[in-house]
N, C-alpha and C positions, 0 to 999 in steps of 0.2 A: 052499365055493366051487362053483358049478355046473360041470358038464362043458362046458368051453369049446367044443370042436369040435362037439359036438351042437348047442349053442345057435347057433353061428356058421352052420352049414350047414343046420340043420333036417333032418338026415338020419335021425335016430332016431324022431322024433315029428312028427306033424302040428302045424300052427300052434296049433290049439285045445288040444292036449295041452301044448304048451310054455307057452301062456298060463296054463293051470291050474297047472302046476308053479311058474311064476314068482309067481303069486298066492299059492300056498301058502308060498313062501319069504318073501313080504312079510308074511303073517299070522304066520309064525313069529318074525320080527323084532319085530313089534308085541307078540306074547305075551311076548317077552323083555324088554319094557319099553324098547325102543329107539325113539326118535323117528324115524319114517320119512318125515316130511314137514315138515322145518323151514321156517320162513318166509323165512330169509335165510342167507347165508354170506358172511363177510368175507374175500374173497380178497385176498392181498397182491400177487400177480403172475400174469400170464398165461404160458402156455407159450412163446409167441413172445418175450416180454420176457426171460424167463430164458435162453433160448438165445442171444439177441442180446447179453446182458450178461455171459455166462459161456462164450463160445465157445472160449476158450483154456485152459480147465481141463485139466490132465493127468489121465490115468486114475487111479482110486482116490484122488481128492482129497476132502477134507472142508472145506467153507467156513466152518462154524460159523454160517451164516445159517439162521434158521428161517423157512420160508415156508408160506403157506397157498394151496393151489391147488385148482381144481375143474374138472371136465369129464366128458364121457361116456366110459364104458369102451369102448375100441376093441379091446383085447387083454387076455387074462387067462390066465396059465399058472403052474403050481406046480412047484417044484423042491425037494423035501425040506422043510426048515423055512423056505424062502423062497417068496414069491409075488411075481410081477412083473405089474404092470398097466400098460397104456398108456391114458392118458386123452387125449381130444381136446377142445380148446376152439376158439373162433373163430380163434385165431392159430396153432394147430398142435398137435403131440403132445408129451407128456411122460411119462417112465417113473416109476412109483411102485414102490418096493421095500419089501415088507412082510417084516420079519424076525420070525417068530412069537414068539420068546422075549422080544422087547422091546415087544410090543404090549399095549395095555390089554385087559382081558377083553371089553369091549364091541366093540372093533375086531376081535378074533378072531371073535366071534360074527357080526359083520357080514360079515367076509371069507368065512365059510362059506356065506353066502346071497347072494352077488353074482352078477350075470349080465352078459353083454355087453349094452351099451346103457344100463345104469344110469348115472345121474348121481351122482357122489360128490364129497365134499370131503375133502381130506387136509392134515394138518399135519406137518412134520418138517424135518430138516436137508437143505439143498441139497448134494448130493454128485455125484461121478461114479462109475460102477461100475468094476469091474476092466477092463471092455472100453472104458471111456471114455464111456459113455452118461450124459448129464446126467439126474439122478434126484432124487426126494425120498425120503429114508429115513424112511418113515412112522412117526410115533409114535402118532397116532390119526387115525381117519377117521370120516366120517358119511355116511349115505345122504341124498342130496338129492332123488332121484326114482327110483322103481322103474319100469323098462321092462317092461311086461306083454307086449309083443310083441317078438320078436327083431329086431335090426337087420338090414338087408340085408348080404349078403356083400360086404365092401369090396373083395375081389379081383375079383369079377365084376360088381359094381354091380347096378343095377336095369335090366333090359333091356326089360321090358314098357312100351311108350310110354303106354298107358292108365293104368297104375299110376303112372308118373312124373308125369303131368299131374294126376291126381286126388289123389295124395298127395305133393305136392311136398316135404313135410318128409322123407319117406323117400328121395326122389330126391336131395335135398341131402346126406343122410347117406351114401348109397351111391355117388354119382357125383360125384367132385370136379370133373369137367368141367362139370357142370350148375351148380355153385356158381360156377365161373369165369365162366359166361355171365351170371349175375345180378350178380356183382361188376362185370362190364363194364357192365351196364345202370346200376348205381348210379353208376359213373364218368361215363357218357355224360350222364345226367340232371344230375349236379352240374356238369359242364363247360358244358352249355347254359345253366344258370342263371348260372353265374359270368361267362360271356362276355357275356350280355345285361346283367347288372348292371354290368359294367365299361364298357358303352357307354351307360349312363344309363337303361336300362329299369327299370321298377318292376313287381314281380309282384303280380297282383291275383287275386281269386276272383270268378267270376260264377255265376249260378244254374245248377244241374243240372236242377232241376224247372222247367219253363217252360210257360207257357200255350199256346205253340205253338213247335215246334222250327224254328229257322232258322239261316242261316249256311252252309248246304251243300245240295246236292241229294242227299237220302237219305231213306229210310223210317225214321220214328222208332218207338221203343217208347212205348206209351200206358199211362197209369195214371190213378188218380182220387184226388182229395183229399177225404176225408170231412169235414174241418173246413170247407173252403171250398165243398164240394159242386160241384166242377168237374173236368173232365177236364184232365189235364196230360200233357206229353211229357217224356221224358228228353232232354237236349240232344244234338243231333248235332254241334254246334260252338258255341264261345263267341263267334263273330265279331261278331254284332250288338251284344252288350253291350260288347265291348271297344272297338268304334268309338264307342259312346255315351260311353265314358269319355274318348276323345280329344276328342269334342265338349265334354265337361265340363272339359277343361284338362289331363288327363294325356297329355302329348304322346308319351311312349314307354311303352307298356304291354305286358305279356305274361302269358299264363296257360299253365301246364303241368299238364294234368290229364286226367281220363277223359271220353271221349265215347262215345255209344251209338248204334248203327245196327242196325235190325231187318232185317238182310240176310243174305246167305249166309256160310257159314264154310268157309274153305279154308286153304291154307298161307300166304296173304297177308292174309286178312281174319278179323277177330274182331268179334263184336257189341259187345264192350267193349274199348276200346283207348285208348292214351295219345297225345295230340297236344300239340304246342307251337304256340301262335299268338302272333304279335307284331305290333304296329302302331306306326308312327312317323309323326308329323305332318311335313308339308313334304317328303315323299319320294314316290317312285313305284316302279313294279315293278322298275326297274333297280337302285334302291337295295335292293329286296327280294332280288334275285338276289345282290347283293354280300353282304348280311347272311347269307343262307342258306348261301352258300359258306363264309364265315368260321366260322359256327356248326358246320357239319358237319366241317370240317377240324380245328377246335380240339377237338371232341368225340372225333374219331378219334385225334388225337395224345395226348390226356389218358387215354383209356381203353385204347388199344392200343399207343401209342408208335410208330405207323407209319401210312402212308397207302396201303399196298397190301394188298388183301384178295382172297379167293377166294370166289366163289359157285358151288357146283357145280364145273364145269370152266372157269369164266370168271374171268379175272384182271381186277381192277378197281383202277385207280390214281386216287386222290382228289387227286393233286397239282394245285394251282391254277395258272393260271386254267382254268375249265371252259368249253367251247365253248357258244355260244348259237345255236340254229338256229330258223328260222321254221317253224311247223307247216305252212303252205301249201307251203313249199319241200320239206319232207319228204314230204308227200302226193303232190306232183308226181312224186317219184322212183318211186312205185309205180303211180300212176294213168296215167302216160304223158302227162299234160297238167296244166295248172294249174287246179285247182278253186277256186271262190270262193263264199262264201255268197250272192252276187247271182245265181248261175246258177239255171236252171230246175230244180225238184226232180226232174223226170223224167230229166234228163240226169245228175244226180249219182247217182240210184238205179241207173242202168245201170252206172256204175263200180263201185258196191258189189256189184251182182249178178255182175259179171265176176270179182270177187275173193272171192266166196262169203261176203260179209258181210251178215247179216240186218238188216232195217230195219223200222220201224213206220210205218203210213200217216200218222200225224200229224206226223212229223218234217219240219222244214224243211231247206234245203240246208246250213245251218250245222251242225245236229245230225248230218246224214248224213256230212259231211266229218269231223267229230270222231270218229264211229263207225269210219270207215275207218282213221283214225290209231290209234285205241284198240285195234282188233282186229288190225291188221296190223303197224303200225310200232313201237308202244311196246315190245312184247315183244322186238323185234329190236334195240333200242337199248341198247348196253352202257353207255355213259356213263362218267362223269357228264356229262350234257348238259342244258342249259336249253332247253326247247322253248317258244317264245313266240308270241303272236298267235293266240289261240283265238277261235272265232266267238262273238259276243255271245249268240247263242241258247243256248249252254251255259254262259254266264257272267253270271248275273243280278245279281251284286253288284259286277261289275268295271266300271271306267271304259272308255269307248270309246277306241280308238286315235285319236290326233290325225291320223294319215295315212289311216285307213280306218274309217269309223263302223260298219261291219259286223263289225269285229274288236275284241276286247277287249284292253286293255293288261294282259295276263295271261301268266304262265309256269307251267310245271310242270317239276320236276327229275326226270329219269329216270336211275336207276342200276340196272344189271343187269336191264333190262327191266321195271322197276317204278317207278311214280310214288312218289317219296319225299317230295316237297314241292310246294306250290302257293302261288301268290301273285299279287297284282295291284295296280295302281293302283286304290285304292278309289273306287267310284262315290259322288261327293258331290253330285250333282245331284238334288235331291229330286223334281223333276218327272219326270226320266227314270226314277228309281227307282220312282216311283208307277206309271208306265206299264208298266214291266217286271213289277212285282208283279201288275198287272192281267192281263198276258199269262200269267203263271204261274197265276193264279187260274182262267183259262179252261182250262188244262191239268188242274188239279185237278178242275174240274167234268167234264172228259172222262174222268176215271178214272186220271190219272197220280198214283200214290201218292208219287212222289219229287219232284214239282214244288214249287217254293219258295212257301210261303204269304206273304200280305201281312202285314207286321208294322207296325201303325199306330204303335206306340211308337217304332220305329226311324225311320219316316218323320217323326215329330215331331222327333226328334233331328236328322235331316238338315236340317230347316227351321230349327233353331236355328243350324246352321252347322258342317259338318265341313270342316276345312282339307284341302288336298291331302295325301293319306295313302297310304303304302305298307304293305301287310300281307303276312304270310307264314304258312303252316302247314306244320309238319313232322311226319310220322308217326314218333313216337319208337320204336315197336316195330320198324318196318322199318329204322330207323337202327341199332338194336341188332342186328337180324338181320345186317346188313351188317358191322358192326364185330366182332361175335362169331362171324361166319361160320357162322350157323345157318340151316337151310333152312325151318323152319316157325315161324309166328308164335306158336303156343301154347308153343313151347319157350323163348320170351323173356318170357312172361307168367307170373308166379309161380303164379297160380291161375286158369287159363283156364276159361271157362264150358263145362261138359260136361253131357251128359244124366245124370240120376240113375243111380247104379250099379244095373245090372240092368234099366234102362229100355229100351224098344224103340227 
């Protein structure tokens, strides 16, 4: 048995020396004729199940039940002719008791060459120790996988954020709080799916490789197909394909998957992220707000069992109903006057200048008003708040408002100063959509890398006939950040994109 304290803390040797020692122990087991890499192990029960079904056993009890258990060694200590090991599996911890005089020769040899972090399988009677600890009195054991690197110190965890993100497997072993975050993510995703399916939505899959990226205003990643000899984009959103499915007769569809945007990386943005998009025929953006609220409330309840959360020093209460505010009304509170997309560009620019908001020469009044909201108001909105009535200029795929043709029937959900969801009454007028694509094409020609390209296949679908449709998109990573009370997006993504180790 290896010196447990030295292996746990790495105090006596450097990591490479420890790796060499562990490799030598592995080779010694091999030389002794022990199978060190079995293909499978038939476990009869998990640690959690055994604790749940035998919680009332008195100390020093013998059940007569023979069990086969497996897990990673989290603790290892010797006491005379006894060795105690703690193994950890997905459900919890379990103690193994090795009484040397009753072990097979192979198990004795194995025991002398074990290290913290090794995966082992063990078989023996289920008992409780004199102190009442549920244990397996091991009759025989086998090595399932040798850990050539020492595990992280479970008392101090993994503190280096770079190491945690780059080697999530180590983070999950060393930091129980990190695993709780990803357990929360799993529950959030499951709850979103379950709620949508309960409301009659069907889950579909649309292309990630696309001839041109559409469905959002964003800069795409570009690649090339050798087989087709054509340039392709990774999708920035599945929106256009999902609406084509509504045209084809799937009246309630959703997709939950990865999108890719070749843009900045910060605590709220990742170039690879998870989004939920859902579309429902015969509905509008008000129905979309209702659906968004139901989905997020249900996900929070299922994943956390509560509706109150903290982001930094800010308390957020998701209890419905959520307020709905006009974007123009909000802008008026900081501008000191009511701005409108019909106003002269020069007049709106002066308002942005007064608030220190930068603008580009090609922007119209609608884009300028949105920029003022985006840079000044959104971050100050605690929410949850639905902000509705966006300028058409920044909403190329949304239907015009029935009350004001310069405004789109569109909303964004803001929680904790962040956009968490977006939705609108989908533009189903093929003529209007063609004109807007032409406007976006002019922006592309002018050098705007984020302008929306014209998608002729989508225009074809609109001419086949898209019924009135409401659509929503929810940023799943940001939702998990809220529910798990995590500040950085890369801490809710299992394997975030990072520079190569040692890269500039």
